[in-house]
N, C-alpha and C positions, 0 to 999 in steps of 0.2 A: 815283783819284777814284771808281771804281765801288764799291770796298770801303767807302768812307765812306758812299756813298748807301745801301748795303745795311745799314750799321750804324744809320743814322738813321731808317729806317722799315721796316716789314714789312707784308705784306698779310694781313689777317684776313678770310677770306671774300671778299666782293666790294668791301670798302673798304680803303683804305690808312690805317694808323695810324702817326703820326709819334711817335717817342720822343725825349724830351729837347729838343724844340723847341716852345715855346709862344709865342704872339703876345704883344706887349706889352699888348694889351687884356686877355688872360687873366691876365697877371701882375698888372695893376693891380687886378683884381677881388678877388683874394685878398690881404687885408691881413696884416700880420705876426702879430697875435694869433690870427686865425682859423685859421692853419695849425697852431697848437700847442694852442690852448684852445678849448673850446666856449663858447657864450655864458653858460651856467650856471656853468661853472667860473671863467670870467673875472669874473663878478659876485661869486662867492664869494670869490675872491682879493682883489677890491677892498674888499669888506666886512670881510674879515679885516685888511687893511692899515689901513683906517680905524679899526677897533676898537683895533688896536695903537697908533695915534697918539692916539686920544681917551681911551680908558679910563684910562691912567696919570695923565692930568691931572684926571679927575673923581673917581676912587676915592681914599680916604684911604690912607696908607701902612699896611702890615700889620706886625704884630710878627714877629720872626724865628721860623722854625720850630724845633721841638725838634732836639737834636743827632742823634738817630737818623735823622730824615728827611734831614738834611744828609749823613750818612754813607752812605745808601743808594746814591746814584749812584756814589760812590767805590768801594763794594763791588762794584757791578755791573761797573765798569770794570776792577777788579783781576781779577775772575773771567773776564772776556772776554780779558784779556791772558794769563792763565794758560792758558786753553783755546786761544788762538791759537798759543802756542809749545809746547804739549804735543805730543810726538812721537806719531805714529800709524802703525799698520801698514797701509800702502796696499794691500797684497795682500788683506787682509781686507775692506777697504772696497770695492775694485773688484770682487772676485769672492768673495762670501760662500760659505763652505763649509757644507754642511748635513750 
C-alpha cells in the first residue's frame, strides 16, 4: 500500500502534487475537442468540412483533366514504390565515412 501511495503523488517543494488522479470536476471542464484541438484549428476544420459539403453542390462539373495530369500521381506512386524497395547500404547511412 505504501508503494502505491508513493507512486500516486510526490512532494515538490512544500506542496504535494498528485499524478494520475484528477477530480471529476477537473475532468468535466476539459471537453473532448479542447484536449486535441485549439479553438482556431477546430473552427478551420469545421469550415473545411462545410466547404467540402457545400461547394460540390454549388459549382458546375469540371471537364476531365489532360492525360498527363492524370498520370502524374501514378508516376509519383511508382517512384515511391521503387525507392521503398531499393536496397541500401545501411553502414554508409548510419556512419558516413569521410
